[in-house]
C-alpha positions in Angstrom: 262.3 -133.5 -234.1 261.2 -133.5 -230.4 262.3 -129.7 -229.9 260.3 -128.8 -233.0 257.5 -130.7 -232.0 257.5 -129.1 -228.5 257.8 -125.7 -230.1 254.6 -126.4 -232.6 252.6 -127.5 -229.5 253.9 -124.7 -226.8 252.7 -122.0 -230.2 249.5 -123.6 -230.6 248.7 -123.2 -226.1 250.1 -119.9 -226.5 247.4 -119.2 -229.6 244.7 -120.9 -228.2 245.2 -118.7 -224.8 245.3 -115.8 -226.8 241.7 -116.0 -228.7 240.4 -117.1 -225.4 241.4 -113.8 -223.7 240.1 -112.0 -226.9 237.1 -113.9 -227.1 233.8 -112.4 -227.1 232.2 -112.5 -223.6 229.0 -115.2 -223.4 225.9 -115.2 -221.0 226.3 -118.1 -218.7 223.8 -117.5 -216.8 219.9 -115.8 -217.8 218.8 -113.6 -218.8 215.8 -113.7 -216.2 212.9 -112.3 -214.6 212.8 -111.2 -210.9 210.2 -109.4 -208.7 207.0 -108.8 -210.6 205.1 -105.4 -210.1 202.6 -103.9 -211.6 204.4 -101.3 -213.6 208.0 -102.7 -212.5 210.5 -105.7 -212.6 214.1 -106.5 -212.8 216.2 -108.4 -215.5 219.3 -110.1 -214.4 222.0 -111.8 -216.4 225.7 -113.0 -216.5 228.4 -112.7 -218.2 231.9 -114.4 -218.8 233.6 -111.3 -218.8 233.3 -107.7 -217.4 230.6 -105.9 -219.9 227.7 -103.1 -219.6 224.9 -104.1 -219.6 221.4 -102.9 -221.4 218.1 -104.1 -221.8 215.5 -103.2 -225.0 211.8 -104.0 -224.1 208.6 -103.1 -225.4 205.1 -104.8 -226.4 206.7 -105.9 -229.7 209.5 -107.3 -230.9 210.7 -103.7 -232.3 210.9 -103.2 -228.6 211.0 -99.1 -228.2 212.2 -98.6 -225.1 216.0 -98.9 -223.3 217.7 -99.2 -219.9 221.6 -99.1 -220.0 224.2 -99.4 -217.2 227.9 -98.6 -218.2 229.3 -100.0 -215.2 231.5 -103.2 -216.7 231.0 -106.4 -214.3 229.7 -110.1 -214.9 226.4 -109.4 -213.3 224.1 -107.3 -214.3 221.1 -106.2 -212.8 218.4 -103.7 -214.6 215.2 -102.2 -213.4 212.4 -101.2 -215.6 209.7 -99.2 -214.3 207.0 -97.4 -215.6 205.4 -101.0 -217.2 201.6 -101.4 -217.4 199.9 -103.4 -215.1 199.0 -107.2 -216.3 200.4 -106.4 -219.7 203.0 -109.0 -221.8 206.7 -107.6 -222.8 208.9 -108.7 -225.3 212.5 -107.9 -224.2 216.3 -108.7 -225.0 219.5 -108.0 -223.2 222.8 -107.1 -224.8 226.4 -106.4 -223.0 229.2 -104.9 -224.6 232.8 -105.4 -223.2 236.7 -104.7 -224.2 236.3 -108.3 -226.8 233.2 -107.5 -228.3 229.4 -107.9 -227.5 226.8 -110.4 -227.1 223.0 -110.4 -227.1 220.0 -112.7 -225.9 217.4 -114.2 -227.7 213.9 -112.3 -227.8 212.1 -113.8 -224.8 209.0 -111.8 -222.5 207.2 -111.7 -219.5 204.2 -110.2 -217.8 203.8 -107.5 -215.0 201.6 -108.7 -212.2 197.8 -108.1 -212.4 195.5 -105.6 -210.4 193.1 -106.3 -208.2 190.9 -109.2 -207.9 192.3 -110.2 -211.5 192.4 -114.4 -211.6 195.7 -115.6 -211.5 197.5 -118.8 -211.0 200.9 -119.5 -209.0 203.5 -122.4 -208.7 205.7 -123.7 -205.9 208.3 -126.5 -205.9 211.5 -127.4 -204.2 214.7 -129.1 -203.5 215.6 -129.7 -207.1 219.4 -130.3 -206.2 221.6 -132.6 -207.2 220.1 -133.9 -210.5 219.8 -131.4 -213.1 218.3 -133.5 -215.5 215.1 -134.3 -213.5 215.2 -130.8 -212.5 214.5 -130.3 -215.9 211.6 -132.5 -216.2 209.7 -130.8 -213.4 210.5 -127.3 -215.1 208.8 -128.4 -218.6 205.9 -129.6 -216.4 205.6 -126.2 -214.7 206.5 -123.7 -217.6 203.1 -126.2 -219.1 201.2 -125.0 -216.1 202.0 -121.6 -217.6 201.6 -119.7 -213.7 202.4 -116.1 -213.5 205.1 -116.7 -210.9 206.8 -119.4 -209.0 207.4 -119.5 -205.4 210.6 -122.5 -204.3 210.9 -123.9 -200.9 214.6 -124.1 -201.0 217.8 -126.4 -202.1 218.2 -125.2 -205.4 222.0 -126.7 -205.3 223.6 -129.7 -203.2 226.2 -126.2 -201.8 225.3 -123.2 -202.6 228.6 -121.6 -202.0 229.3 -123.9 -205.0 228.9 -121.5 -208.1 229.2 -124.1 -210.5 226.3 -125.9 -209.1 224.7 -123.2 -209.6 224.9 -122.9 -212.9 224.5 -127.0 -213.8 221.7 -127.7 -210.9 219.5 -124.4 -211.3 220.1 -122.1 -213.5 220.6 -124.2 -216.5 217.8 -126.4 -216.0 215.0 -123.4 -214.9 215.9 -121.1 -218.0 213.0 -122.2 -219.8 211.0 -121.5 -217.0 212.9 -118.5 -215.3 213.6 -116.5 -218.7 209.6 -115.7 -218.5 208.3 -115.9 -215.3 209.6 -114.6 -211.8 210.7 -117.2 -209.2 210.6 -116.3 -205.1 213.1 -118.1 -203.1 213.7 -119.0 -200.2 216.4 -119.9 -198.2 217.3 -124.0 -197.5 219.7 -125.4 -195.8 221.9 -126.1 -198.8 222.0 -122.7 -200.0 224.2 -121.9 -196.6 223.3 -118.7 -196.6 225.7 -118.0 -198.8 226.5 -114.8 -201.1 225.9 -116.2 -204.0 222.0 -116.5 -203.4 222.0 -112.8 -202.3 223.6 -112.0 -205.6 221.6 -114.7 -208.1 218.1 -113.0 -206.8 216.5 -109.9 -206.6 213.4 -110.0 -203.9 211.1 -107.9 -202.4 211.7 -105.8 -199.9 212.4 -107.5 -196.8 214.5 -107.7 -193.4 217.9 -109.7 -192.5 220.9 -109.7 -195.0 220.9 -106.9 -197.3 217.1 -107.0 -196.8 216.6 -110.0 -198.7 216.8 -113.2 -196.6 213.1 -112.9 -195.5 210.5 -110.5 -197.3 206.8 -110.4 -198.5 204.9 -109.0 -201.0 201.8 -108.9 -202.7 200.1 -110.1 -206.0 196.7 -109.7 -207.0 194.8 -110.4 -203.8 197.5 -112.7 -202.1 199.9 -111.4 -199.6 202.9 -113.6 -200.0 205.8 -114.2 -197.1 208.7 -116.0 -197.6 210.8 -116.9 -194.0 213.9 -118.0 -192.9 213.8 -121.5 -191.1 217.4 -122.2 -191.6 217.9 -118.5 -189.5 217.2 -117.1 -186.2 213.4 -117.0 -185.8 212.7 -117.5 -182.0 210.5 -115.2 -180.0 211.6 -112.1 -180.1 214.0 -112.2 -182.8 214.5 -110.0 -185.4 212.6 -112.0 -187.6 210.1 -112.9 -185.2 209.1 -109.2 -184.9 209.3 -108.1 -188.1 206.6 -111.6 -189.1 204.3 -110.5 -186.4 204.1 -106.6 -187.8 203.8 -108.1 -191.3 201.1 -110.3 -190.6 199.3 -108.1 -188.4 199.8 -105.4 -191.2 198.3 -107.8 -194.2 195.2 -107.2 -195.5 195.1 -109.3 -198.8 192.5 -111.7 -199.4 194.9 -114.6 -199.1 197.8 -114.5 -196.8 200.4 -117.8 -198.1 203.7 -118.5 -196.3 207.0 -119.9 -197.8 209.2 -121.6 -195.9 211.9 -124.5 -196.3 211.8 -126.5 -192.9 208.2 -127.8 -192.8 206.0 -127.8 -189.6 204.4 -130.9 -190.5 205.7 -134.3 -192.4 205.7 -138.1 -192.3 209.3 -137.6 -194.5 212.2 -138.8 -193.7 213.2 -135.9 -191.8 209.5 -134.9 -190.3 208.2 -131.9 -188.9 210.1 -129.2 -187.3 210.0 -128.7 -184.2 211.2 -125.1 -183.6 208.6 -124.2 -186.6 205.8 -125.9 -184.6 206.4 -124.1 -181.2 207.0 -120.4 -182.6 205.4 -120.2 -186.5 202.5 -122.4 -185.9 200.6 -120.3 -183.6 201.6 -117.0 -185.3 199.8 -118.6 -188.5 196.8 -119.5 -186.3 196.4 -116.4 -185.4 196.5 -114.3 -188.0 194.6 -116.4 -190.3 197.8 -117.6 -192.7 195.6 -119.7 -195.4 198.6 -121.9 -196.7 202.0 -122.9 -196.1 204.2 -123.7 -198.8 207.6 -126.1 -197.7 210.4 -128.2 -198.7 213.4 -130.3 -197.1 211.7 -133.8 -197.2 211.6 -134.9 -200.7 208.1 -135.7 -201.1 204.4 -134.3 -201.7 202.2 -134.0 -198.7 199.2 -131.9 -197.4 198.6 -131.6 -194.1 195.4 -129.9 -192.0 195.6 -128.2 -188.7 193.1 -126.0 -187.2 192.2 -124.0 -190.3 195.8 -123.8 -192.0 196.9 -126.6 -195.2 201.0 -126.9 -194.8 202.1 -128.3 -197.9 205.9 -130.3 -198.7 206.4 -129.2 -202.0 210.5 -131.2 -202.4 209.8 -133.2 -205.3 212.0 -130.9 -208.0 214.5 -133.3 -208.7 216.8 -133.9 -206.0 216.4 -138.2 -204.7 212.9 -138.5 -203.9 211.9 -140.0 -200.0 209.4 -142.5 -198.7 206.4 -141.6 -197.3 204.9 -142.5 -193.6 208.5 -142.6 -192.0 208.2 -140.2 -189.0 204.7 -139.1 -187.3 202.5 -136.5 -189.1 199.1 -136.3 -187.2 197.7 -133.7 -189.5 198.8 -135.5 -192.5 195.6 -135.8 -194.9 197.2 -136.8 -198.5 201.2 -137.8 -199.1 202.8 -139.0 -202.1 206.9 -139.9 -203.1 206.6 -138.5 -206.4 208.5 -135.6 -208.8 206.2 -133.0 -209.0 204.9 -129.2 -208.6 201.8 -127.7 -207.2 199.6 -125.0 -209.2 197.1 -122.7 -207.1 194.2 -121.3 -209.6 193.4 -117.3 -207.4 189.5 -116.7 -207.8 188.1 -114.0 -205.6 187.8 -115.6 -202.9 188.1 -119.5 -204.2 191.6 -121.3 -204.2 192.1 -124.2 -206.2 195.2 -126.2 -205.5 196.5 -129.0 -207.6 199.5 -131.3 -207.0 200.8 -132.4 -210.6 202.8 -135.3 -212.0 205.9 -134.4 -214.7 203.4 -135.5 -217.3 200.6 -133.2 -216.1 198.2 -135.4 -214.6 196.8 -134.4 -211.3 197.3 -136.7 -208.4 196.2 -134.3 -205.1 193.2 -131.8 -205.1 191.4 -129.1 -202.8 189.6 -126.2 -202.8 189.4 -123.8 -200.6 186.4 -120.9 -200.4 186.7 -118.3 -198.0 183.6 -117.6 -195.9 182.2 -114.1 -195.7 180.2 -111.7 -193.8 176.9 -110.7 -195.2 176.5 -107.4 -197.7 173.2 -106.2 -196.7 170.7 -104.8 -199.1 166.4 -104.6 -199.3 163.9 -103.4 -200.6 160.4 -102.2 -200.4 157.3 -101.8 -201.6 155.6 -99.5 -201.6 157.9 -96.7 -200.7 155.4 -94.2 -200.6 151.7 -93.2 -199.7 149.1 -91.8 -197.5 149.3 -92.7 -193.7 148.7 -95.1 -192.3 150.8 -96.8 -194.6 151.8 -100.4 -194.4 155.1 -100.6 -196.0 156.4 -104.8 -197.2 160.3 -105.1 -196.8 161.9 -107.7 -198.8 165.5 -108.8 -197.8 167.9 -109.1 -200.6 171.6 -109.4 -199.0 174.4 -112.0 -200.2 176.4 -114.3 -198.3 173.8 -115.9 -196.6 173.1 -113.8 -193.3 171.3 -115.6 -190.3 170.1 -112.6 -188.5 168.7 -108.9 -189.5 167.8 -106.3 -187.4 165.4 -103.3 -189.1 165.3 -100.0 -187.8 162.3 -97.9 -189.6 162.9 -94.2 -188.5 160.0 -93.7 -186.4 161.0 -95.7 -183.4 160.2 -99.4 -185.1 162.2 -102.3 -185.3 162.1 -105.5 -186.5 164.3 -108.8 -186.2 162.0 -110.7 -189.4 164.1 -111.1 -192.1 161.6 -109.6 -194.4 158.6 -107.7 -192.1 156.5 -105.3 -192.8 155.7 -102.0 -191.2 152.7 -99.3 -190.3 153.7 -95.7 -191.0 150.9 -93.7 -189.2 152.5 -90.4 -189.6 153.6 -88.1 -192.2 157.3 -87.6 -192.6 160.1 -89.0 -195.0 161.7 -92.2 -193.1 165.2 -93.7 -193.1 165.2 -97.4 -193.2 168.4 -99.4 -191.9 169.1 -103.3 -191.9 171.8 -105.0 -190.7 172.6 -108.7 -191.4 174.9 -110.9 -189.3 176.4 -114.6 -190.2 179.0 -116.4 -188.3 181.5 -114.6 -190.5 180.3 -110.7 -189.7 177.9 -107.9 -189.8 176.9 -105.3 -192.2 174.8 -102.0 -192.7 172.3 -101.1 -195.4 170.5 -97.4 -194.6 169.0 -95.8 -196.9 167.7 -92.3 -196.0 164.6 -90.9 -197.0 163.6 -94.2 -198.7 160.1 -94.3 -197.4 157.8 -90.7 -197.9 154.6 -90.9 -196.3 152.2 -87.9 -196.8 148.9 -87.3 -194.1 146.0 -89.0 -194.0 143.4 -88.2 -196.3 140.4 -86.4 -194.9 136.7 -88.3 -195.5 134.1 -86.6 -197.2 131.8 -84.5 -195.7 128.1 -86.2 -194.4 125.8 -84.1 -196.5 123.6 -81.8 -193.8 120.0 -82.5 -194.1 118.2 -78.7 -194.6 115.1 -77.5 -193.6 113.4 -76.2 -196.5 113.9 -79.1 -198.4 112.6 -80.8 -195.8 109.7 -78.8 -195.8 109.2 -79.2 -199.4 109.1 -82.5 -199.2 106.5 -82.3 -196.3 104.4 -80.9 -198.6 104.6 -83.1 -201.7 103.6 -85.5 -199.4 100.4 -83.8 -197.9 99.7 -83.2 -201.1 99.9 -86.5 -202.2 97.9 -87.6 -199.1 94.9 -85.4 -199.9 
């Protein structure tokens, strides 16, 4: 009996093992979107067995386009190109291996916007260790509906352990990452592991695989991700790359993403090396905001025009605020949260949200602008001498004006008048200036002056007429 029972159990185990060996593959991570651009985007996912990869996509659930890779592997990365900017697409992934096929449900993504189109992005970090709490933060971010998300690092408690990536990041974050690209930065818990580089497809940058640090443009914002857990001392490869990148960035807004904060009142506090090496660059090259993690709190600081945000409330245990010195702190709170930033031209509205959607901190940044010079005149033509009245129509609040009228005349009045005394066509220029710069408007041959109109001649006295009058008067007197 015992032998029969043993053989029965053994047979069952063999049968289960055989079924497992020939089981259809499953999708274990994703699918999720990465590196959204105006005309391209990357789709990534993982399967339980080696399979090929295929992405069907289009502007409807009929798809209509397919990109495939026949290589059998468990990690899949498909680049889509030829897309239309600022457009909603549907997609579905399919993988086929020796034991069968697996396909995802339909999902969507949006390509990047063009130019100054308003958009929203979000930021959060330090979600490690507690998947349930991370999932609650993710639900709040999804409700905020950002076009992209910045992650300030520490996605898992130990980046070298693949299973932690699944339980602590990919599973809780799936409702977000299947539709919205997340741009990561390395935290100390990622440990520069190969898992990090395998799981993300960032824009081109430098360091390991060209993805250790990187930058990209989205709309009118230039984003920079810096590895503060690596080497960034003055003269290092990363430092030199950052200087070059900041010098060449011409976007309206400059946003930096790091893990270690320059300033924080949390348990860890500010990072001396960031303060001495990176902060001077942020100030020199007019960075607007820096988003960081490491301390599991929310904190807003301001130093010399640069705002520093600690957003480490993504799911890990919270830390208290006010534990270390931060002379630049404006507001802080120990709370699970995420940050949204609404970009609209030269205005950025930054809000911190609890998981129930309530806003507990908010500021608005507005970029001051140089003037845009413009003017009008009346009249713009006539005979000399002609007085013309000029009206300043410049925008962005100039504080001084410099006029040239084309005939050698000038003025520093805001809306002057000028008399043109000679015939000719005159080019008029106005340079408007404020504390942020100058701008010149020139109107070629704007004023047209003709020669003076001759006065009508005075009638000359005629001798014959005068004699006739004299004769008449003489007759009358007689």
